[in-house]
C-alpha positions, 0 to 999 in steps of 0.5 A, a space after each residue: 955810326 949807325 944805330 939799329 931801329 927798334 925791332 917791334 912795332 910802335 906802341 899805340 898805348 905808351 909814349 916815350 915820355 911814360 918809359 924815359 920821363 921828361 923833367 921839363 914837363 914833370 914826367 917821372 917815367 919808369 927808369 929806376 936806376 941808370 949810369 953808374 947807379 946801383 940796382 936792387 933788381 940785378 944787384 949791380 952798379 948800372 953800366 955807363 949810358 944803360 938804365 933799368 925800368 920796371 914796368 908790368 909784364 903787359 907793358 914789356 913790348 911798349 916799353 921795349 920799343 922805347 928802350 930800343 927807340 933811344 938805346 938802338 935794336 937789341 939793347 935789351 941786355 937782362 930781364 927779371 920777373 919781380 916777386 912779392 909786393 912786385 908780383 906781376 912786374 918785370 925789371 929790364 936792363 937796357 944798354 946804349 948800342 952805339 
């Protein structure tokens, strides 16, 4: 099976660990819910091998690159601009493409 490459340009400002986290290094990442967990942003249960990430609007291109790097190109399924205390942020749902 082949997974499509990320569609964007590799970020210079953000690392894969900042988005996905790294338990060994103690980096939490931006994932707020993953496989089979409830997601308060999309009011659903996250599908298998999928994640919901919350980031600032100016970080979308970099975050999307790292989501596609792991999940494959065109992995973005849903997005939602947040309001209230999260104004200026966006929730992104990425699905594994293989």
